[in-house]
DSSP file (Angstrom, degrees, kcal/mol; ACC not computed):
  #  RESIDUE AA STRUCTURE BP1 BP2  ACC     N-H-->O    O-->H-N    N-H-->O    O-->H-N    TCO  KAPPA ALPHA  PHI   PSI    X-CA   Y-CA   Z-CA
    1    1 A X     >        0   0    0      0, 0.0     4,-1.7     0, 0.0     5,-0.1   0.000 360.0 360.0 360.0 -41.4   69.3   36.7   88.3
    2    2 A X  H  >  +     0   0    0      1,-0.2     4,-2.0     2,-0.2     5,-0.2   0.870 360.0  54.6 -60.1 -41.5   69.4   37.4   92.1
    3    3 A X  H  > S+     0   0    0      1,-0.2     4,-2.1     2,-0.2    -1,-0.2   0.870 104.6  52.5 -62.7 -38.9   72.9   38.6   91.8
    4    4 A X  H  > S+     0   0    0      2,-0.2     4,-2.6     1,-0.2    -1,-0.2   0.909 110.2  49.2 -64.1 -45.1   71.9   41.2   89.1
    5    5 A X  H  X S+     0   0    0     -4,-1.7     4,-1.9     1,-0.2    -2,-0.2   0.881 112.5  47.7 -64.9 -37.1   69.1   42.6   91.4
    6    6 A X  H  X S+     0   0    0     -4,-2.0     4,-2.3     2,-0.2    -1,-0.2   0.881 110.7  49.9 -68.5 -37.8   71.4   42.9   94.3
    7    7 A X  H  X S+     0   0    0     -4,-2.1     4,-2.3     2,-0.2    -2,-0.2   0.956 113.4  47.8 -65.1 -49.1   74.1   44.6   92.2
    8    8 A X  H  X S+     0   0    0     -4,-2.6     4,-2.1     1,-0.2    -2,-0.2   0.879 111.6  50.2 -57.6 -41.9   71.4   47.1   90.9
    9    9 A X  H  X S+     0   0    0     -4,-1.9     4,-2.0     2,-0.2    -1,-0.2   0.903 112.7  46.3 -69.8 -42.7   70.2   47.7   94.4
   10   10 A X  H  X S+     0   0    0     -4,-2.3     4,-2.1     2,-0.2    -1,-0.2   0.860 111.6  51.2 -64.2 -40.3   73.8   48.4   95.7
   11   11 A X  H  X S+     0   0    0     -4,-2.3     4,-2.1     1,-0.2    -2,-0.2   0.875 110.2  50.3 -70.0 -35.7   74.5   50.7   92.8
   12   12 A X  H  X S+     0   0    0     -4,-2.1     4,-2.4    -5,-0.2    -2,-0.2   0.901 110.8  47.7 -70.0 -37.8   71.3   52.6   93.5
   13   13 A X  H  X S+     0   0    0     -4,-2.0     4,-2.1     2,-0.2    -2,-0.2   0.901 112.7  49.0 -71.9 -36.5   72.2   53.0   97.2
   14   14 A X  H  X S+     0   0    0     -4,-2.1     4,-2.7     2,-0.2     5,-0.2   0.911 112.1  50.6 -66.7 -41.5   75.8   54.2   96.3
   15   15 A X  H  X S+     0   0    0     -4,-2.1     4,-3.0     1,-0.2     5,-0.2   0.926 110.6  47.8 -63.9 -46.1   74.3   56.7   93.8
   16   16 A X  H  X S+     0   0    0     -4,-2.4     4,-2.0     2,-0.2    -1,-0.2   0.880 111.8  49.2 -64.0 -38.1   71.9   58.0   96.4
   17   17 A X  H  X S+     0   0    0     -4,-2.1     4,-2.6     2,-0.2    -2,-0.2   0.935 113.5  47.2 -68.8 -43.6   74.7   58.4   99.0
   18   18 A X  H  X S+     0   0    0     -4,-2.7     4,-2.6     1,-0.2     5,-0.2   0.952 113.5  49.0 -62.4 -43.4   76.9   60.3   96.4
   19   19 A X  H  X S+     0   0    0     -4,-3.0     4,-1.8     1,-0.2    -1,-0.2   0.904 111.7  47.7 -67.3 -35.2   73.9   62.5   95.4
   20   20 A X  H  X S+     0   0    0     -4,-2.0     4,-2.6    -5,-0.2     5,-0.3   0.945 111.0  52.3 -67.2 -42.8   73.1   63.4   99.0
   21   21 A X  H  X S+     0   0    0     -4,-2.6     4,-2.5     1,-0.2    -2,-0.2   0.925 111.8  46.3 -57.9 -48.5   76.9   64.1   99.6
   22   22 A X  H  X S+     0   0    0     -4,-2.6     4,-2.0     2,-0.2    -1,-0.2   0.792 110.7  51.1 -65.9 -32.7   76.9   66.5   96.6
   23   23 A X  H  X S+     0   0    0     -4,-1.8     4,-2.3    -5,-0.2    -2,-0.2   0.917 113.2  46.0 -71.9 -41.2   73.7   68.3   97.5
   24   24 A X  H  X S+     0   0    0     -4,-2.6     4,-2.4     2,-0.2    -2,-0.2   0.903 112.7  50.2 -64.4 -42.7   75.1   68.8  101.0
   25   25 A X  H  X S+     0   0    0     -4,-2.5     4,-1.8    -5,-0.3    -2,-0.2   0.921 110.7  49.3 -62.3 -43.9   78.4   70.0   99.7
   26   26 A X  H  X S+     0   0    0     -4,-2.0     4,-1.5     1,-0.2    -2,-0.2   0.917 110.9  50.3 -62.0 -43.5   76.7   72.4   97.3
   27   27 A X  H  X S+     0   0    0     -4,-2.3     4,-0.7     1,-0.2    -2,-0.2   0.879 110.4  50.2 -61.2 -39.5   74.6   73.8  100.2
   28   28 A X  H  < S+     0   0    0     -4,-2.4     4,-0.4     1,-0.2    -1,-0.2   0.792 113.6  44.2 -71.8 -26.3   77.6   74.3  102.3
   29   29 A X  H  X S+     0   0    0     -4,-1.8     4,-2.3    -5,-0.2     5,-0.2   0.663  92.2  84.7 -89.3 -16.6   79.5   76.1   99.6
   30   30 A X  H  X S+     0   0    0     -4,-1.5     4,-2.8     1,-0.2     5,-0.2   0.926  89.1  49.9 -53.0 -51.6   76.5   78.4   98.5
   31   31 A X  H  X S+     0   0    0     -4,-0.7     4,-2.2     1,-0.2    -1,-0.2   0.876 110.0  51.1 -61.8 -32.8   77.1   81.0  101.2
   32   32 A X  H  > S+     0   0    0     -4,-0.4     4,-2.3     2,-0.2    -1,-0.2   0.951 112.6  45.0 -63.1 -45.8   80.7   81.3  100.3
   33   33 A X  H  X S+     0   0    0     -4,-2.3     4,-2.2     1,-0.2    -2,-0.2   0.878 111.9  52.3 -61.8 -38.3   79.9   81.7   96.7
   34   34 A X  H  X S+     0   0    0     -4,-2.8     4,-2.0    -5,-0.2    -1,-0.2   0.887 109.9  49.8 -67.7 -36.4   77.2   84.2   97.5
   35   35 A X  H  X S+     0   0    0     -4,-2.2     4,-2.5    -5,-0.2    -2,-0.2   0.943 111.7  47.7 -63.8 -48.1   79.7   86.3   99.7
   36   36 A X  H  X S+     0   0    0     -4,-2.3     4,-2.1     1,-0.2    -2,-0.2   0.874 112.1  49.1 -59.5 -42.4   82.2   86.3   96.9
   37   37 A X  H  X S+     0   0    0     -4,-2.2     4,-2.3     2,-0.2    -1,-0.2   0.871 109.3  53.7 -65.9 -38.5   79.6   87.4   94.3
   38   38 A X  H  X S+     0   0    0     -4,-2.0     4,-2.5     2,-0.2    -2,-0.2   0.915 109.7  46.6 -64.6 -44.3   78.4   90.2   96.6
   39   39 A X  H  X S+     0   0    0     -4,-2.5     4,-1.9     1,-0.2    -2,-0.2   0.852 111.6  51.8 -68.9 -29.7   81.9   91.6   97.0
   40   40 A X  H  X S+     0   0    0     -4,-2.1     4,-2.2     2,-0.2    -2,-0.2   0.907 110.8  48.4 -65.6 -41.6   82.4   91.3   93.2
   41   41 A X  H  X S+     0   0    0     -4,-2.3     4,-2.8     2,-0.2    -2,-0.2   0.929 110.7  51.4 -66.1 -46.1   79.1   93.3   92.6
   42   42 A X  H  X S+     0   0    0     -4,-2.5     4,-2.1     1,-0.2    -1,-0.2   0.914 110.3  48.3 -57.9 -42.2   80.2   95.9   95.1
   43   43 A X  H  X S+     0   0    0     -4,-1.9     4,-1.7     2,-0.2    -1,-0.2   0.899 112.3  48.6 -64.2 -41.0   83.6   96.4   93.4
   44   44 A X  H  X S+     0   0    0     -4,-2.2     4,-1.6     1,-0.2    -1,-0.2   0.880 112.3  48.1 -69.3 -35.2   81.9   96.7   90.1
   45   45 A X  H  X S+     0   0    0     -4,-2.8     4,-0.6     1,-0.2    -1,-0.2   0.865 111.2  50.8 -68.4 -34.9   79.4   99.2   91.4
   46   46 A X  H  < S+     0   0    0     -4,-2.1    -1,-0.2     1,-0.2    -2,-0.2   0.790 107.4  55.0 -77.0 -27.5   82.2  101.2   93.1
   47   47 A X  H  < S+     0   0    0     -4,-1.7    -1,-0.2     1,-0.2    -2,-0.2   0.866 111.5  43.3 -69.1 -34.5   84.1  101.2   89.7
   48   48 A X  H  < S+     0   0    0     -4,-1.6    -1,-0.2    -5,-0.1    -2,-0.2   0.561  91.9 108.0 -86.8  -7.4   81.2  102.7   87.9
   49   49 A X     <  -     0   0    0     -4,-0.6     2,-0.4    -3,-0.2    -3,-0.0  -0.345  57.4-148.0 -68.0 150.6   80.3  105.2   90.6
   50   50 A X        -     0   0    0      9,-0.1     2,-0.2    -2,-0.0    -2,-0.1  -0.950  19.1-116.3-119.4 142.2   81.0  108.9   90.0
   51   51 A X        -     0   0    0     -2,-0.4     2,-0.5     1,-0.0     3,-0.3  -0.488  26.2-144.6 -76.4 143.9   82.0  111.3   92.7
   52   52 A X  S    S+     0   0    0     -2,-0.2    -1,-0.0     1,-0.2     0, 0.0  -0.917  77.4   9.8-112.1 133.6   79.4  114.2   93.3
   53   53 A X  S    S+     0   0    0     -2,-0.5     2,-0.2     1,-0.3    -1,-0.2   0.663  84.9 151.4  81.3  13.0   80.7  117.6   94.3
   54   54 A X        -     0   0    0     -3,-0.3    -1,-0.3     1,-0.1    -3,-0.0  -0.573  42.9-146.7 -81.5 148.1   84.3  116.9   93.6
   55   55 A X  S    S+     0   0    0     -2,-0.2     2,-0.5     2,-0.0    -1,-0.1   0.668  79.1  82.8 -85.6 -17.4   86.5  119.8   92.6
   56   56 A X        -     0   0    0      2,-0.1     2,-1.1     1,-0.1    -2,-0.1  -0.765  69.5-152.6 -93.0 128.0   88.7  117.7   90.5
   57   57 A X        +     0   0    0     -2,-0.5    25,-0.7    25,-0.1     2,-0.3  -0.679  53.2  95.2-106.7  87.1   87.3  117.2   87.1
   58   58 A X  E     -A   81   0A   0     -2,-1.1     2,-0.3    23,-0.2    23,-0.2  -0.960  46.0-160.9-154.0 163.8   88.6  113.8   85.8
   59   59 A X  E     -A   80   0A   0     21,-1.4    21,-3.1    -2,-0.3     2,-0.5  -0.976  20.9-121.2-146.8 160.0   87.4  110.3   85.7
   60   60 A X  E     -A   79   0A   0     -2,-0.3     2,-0.6    19,-0.2    19,-0.2  -0.898  23.8-159.8-104.5 132.4   89.1  107.0   85.2
   61   61 A X  E     -A   78   0A   0     17,-3.0    17,-1.7    -2,-0.5     2,-0.2  -0.934   6.9-145.6-115.2 115.1   88.0  105.0   82.4
   62   62 A X  E     +A   77   0A   0     -2,-0.6     2,-0.3    15,-0.2    15,-0.2  -0.535  27.9 161.9 -74.2 146.0   88.6  101.2   82.3
   63   63 A X  E     -A   76   0A   0     13,-1.8    13,-2.5    -2,-0.2     2,-0.5  -0.977  34.1-118.3-151.8 157.9   89.3   99.6   79.0
   64   64 A X  E     -A   75   0A   0     -2,-0.3     2,-0.5    11,-0.2    11,-0.2  -0.859  15.8-147.9-104.4 132.9   90.8   96.4   77.9
   65   65 A X  E     -A   74   0A   0      9,-2.5     9,-1.7    -2,-0.5     2,-0.4  -0.847  14.6-156.3-100.3 129.1   93.8   96.2   75.7
   66   66 A X  E     -A   73   0A   0     -2,-0.5     2,-0.4     7,-0.2     7,-0.2  -0.871   7.1-141.3-110.4 140.1   93.9   93.3   73.3
   67   67 A X    >   -     0   0    0      5,-1.0     3,-1.2    -2,-0.4     2,-0.3  -0.786  27.5-112.8 -96.5 141.2   97.1   91.9   71.9
   68   68 A X  T 3  S+     0   0    0     -2,-0.4     3,-0.1     1,-0.2    -1,-0.0  -0.543  98.6  21.6 -74.6 138.4   97.0   90.8   68.4
   69   69 A X  T 3  S+     0   0    0     -2,-0.3     2,-0.3     1,-0.2    -1,-0.2   0.232 115.5  69.8  92.4 -14.3   97.4   87.1   67.9
   70   70 A X  S <  S-     0   0    0     -3,-1.2    -1,-0.2     2,-0.1    -3,-0.2  -0.899  72.1-134.2-133.9 164.9   96.3   86.1   71.3
   71   71 A X        +     0   0    0     -2,-0.3     2,-0.3    -3,-0.1    -3,-0.1   0.242  63.7 123.3-101.3  13.3   93.2   86.1   73.4
   72   72 A X        -     0   0    0     -5,-0.1    -5,-1.0     2,-0.0     2,-0.4  -0.592  44.3-159.5 -76.2 132.8   94.8   87.6   76.5
   73   73 A X  E     -A   66   0A   0     -2,-0.3     2,-0.5    -7,-0.2    -7,-0.2  -0.894   5.4-161.6-108.4 143.0   93.2   90.8   77.9
   74   74 A X  E     -A   65   0A   0     -9,-1.7    -9,-2.5    -2,-0.4     2,-0.4  -0.983  16.3-138.7-125.4 121.3   94.9   93.3   80.2
   75   75 A X  E     -A   64   0A   0     -2,-0.5     2,-0.3   -11,-0.2   -11,-0.2  -0.637  26.2-178.0 -78.7 131.7   92.7   95.7   82.0
   76   76 A X  E     -A   63   0A   0    -13,-2.5   -13,-1.8    -2,-0.4     2,-0.5  -0.873  22.9-135.9-127.3 156.6   93.9   99.3   82.3
   77   77 A X  E     -A   62   0A   0     -2,-0.3     2,-0.5   -15,-0.2   -15,-0.2  -0.973  19.2-162.0-114.9 127.3   92.8  102.5   83.8
   78   78 A X  E     -A   61   0A   0    -17,-1.7   -17,-3.0    -2,-0.5     2,-0.7  -0.930  12.8-137.6-115.8 130.8   92.9  105.6   81.8
   79   79 A X  E     -A   60   0A   0     -2,-0.5     2,-0.3   -19,-0.2   -19,-0.2  -0.759  23.3-167.4 -83.0 115.1   92.8  109.1   83.4
   80   80 A X  E     +A   59   0A   0    -21,-3.1   -21,-1.4    -2,-0.7     2,-0.3  -0.831  40.1  55.6-103.7 145.3   90.6  111.4   81.4
   81   81 A X  E    S-A   58   0A   0     -2,-0.3     2,-0.6   -23,-0.2   -23,-0.2  -0.909  92.6 -29.0 139.3-166.1   90.5  115.2   81.8
   82   82 A X  S    S+     0   0    0    -25,-0.7     2,-0.3    -2,-0.3   -25,-0.1  -0.809  70.0 141.7 -94.0 120.4   92.8  118.2   81.7
   83   83 A X        -     0   0    0     -2,-0.6     2,-0.5    -4,-0.1    -2,-0.1  -0.990  38.6-136.3-151.8 154.9   96.3  117.4   82.7
   84   84 A X        -     0   0    0     -2,-0.3     2,-0.6     2,-0.0    -2,-0.0  -0.943   8.8-149.0-122.2 137.1   99.8  118.4   81.6
   85   85 A X        -     0   0    0     -2,-0.5     2,-0.5     0, 0.0    -2,-0.0  -0.910  14.5-157.6-102.8 123.6  102.8  116.1   81.2
   86   86 A X        -     0   0    0     -2,-0.6     2,-0.1     2,-0.0    -2,-0.0  -0.880   9.3-137.6-103.6 130.6  106.0  117.7   81.9
   87   87 A X     >  -     0   0    0     -2,-0.5     4,-1.4     1,-0.1     3,-0.1  -0.416  26.6-107.9 -82.9 168.7  109.2  116.3   80.4
   88   88 A X  H  > S+     0   0    0      1,-0.2     4,-1.7     2,-0.2     5,-0.1   0.830 113.3  56.9 -62.1 -37.1  112.4  116.0   82.6
   89   89 A X  H  > S+     0   0    0      1,-0.2     4,-2.0     2,-0.2    -1,-0.2   0.910 106.7  48.7 -67.1 -42.0  114.3  118.8   80.9
   90   90 A X  H  > S+     0   0    0      1,-0.2     4,-2.1     2,-0.2    -1,-0.2   0.867 109.8  51.6 -64.0 -38.3  111.7  121.4   81.5
   91   91 A X  H  X S+     0   0    0     -4,-1.4     4,-1.8     2,-0.2    -1,-0.2   0.859 110.3  49.6 -66.5 -38.6  111.4  120.4   85.2
   92   92 A X  H  X S+     0   0    0     -4,-1.7     4,-2.4     2,-0.2    -2,-0.2   0.886 109.8  51.4 -68.1 -39.0  115.2  120.8   85.6
   93   93 A X  H  X S+     0   0    0     -4,-2.0     4,-2.3     1,-0.2    -2,-0.2   0.929 109.9  48.9 -63.1 -43.5  115.1  124.2   83.9
   94   94 A X  H  X S+     0   0    0     -4,-2.1     4,-1.1     1,-0.2    -1,-0.2   0.851 110.6  50.7 -70.1 -31.1  112.4  125.4   86.3
   95   95 A X  H  X S+     0   0    0     -4,-1.8     4,-0.9     2,-0.2    -1,-0.2   0.883 111.3  50.5 -68.8 -40.1  114.5  124.0   89.3
   96   96 A X  H >< S+     0   0    0     -4,-2.4     3,-0.5     1,-0.2    -2,-0.2   0.896 107.6  51.9 -65.2 -39.0  117.5  125.9   88.0
   97   97 A X  H 3< S+     0   0    0     -4,-2.3    -1,-0.2     1,-0.2    -2,-0.2   0.752 103.1  58.2 -67.3 -28.4  115.6  129.1   87.6
   98   98 A X  H 3<        0   0    0     -4,-1.1    -1,-0.2     1,-0.2    -2,-0.2   0.745 360.0 360.0 -72.7 -26.8  114.3  129.0   91.1
   99   99 A X    <<        0   0    0     -4,-0.9    -1,-0.2    -3,-0.5    -2,-0.2   0.492 360.0 360.0 -77.8 360.0  117.9  128.9   92.5
């Protein structure tokens, strides 16, 4: 009977020491986690921000592309606005006309 009480007492002391260790570890890691979350929020805020007074009228829109049959997401940035895509042949013709 005495051995049982001693075993329970030792187990309580071990659990208290482990609990104190994890509380101190969590308190020590909290500033690191807070710093990372702050940087993450600043990056999200910067992504959503819009330029004021800019002469260029476009914006980048992030969206996620999903692949069929898998759960992987790939984040992309799309440029919206007025722009012209020139193919290679037209560019070579313009260069030839300039000479």
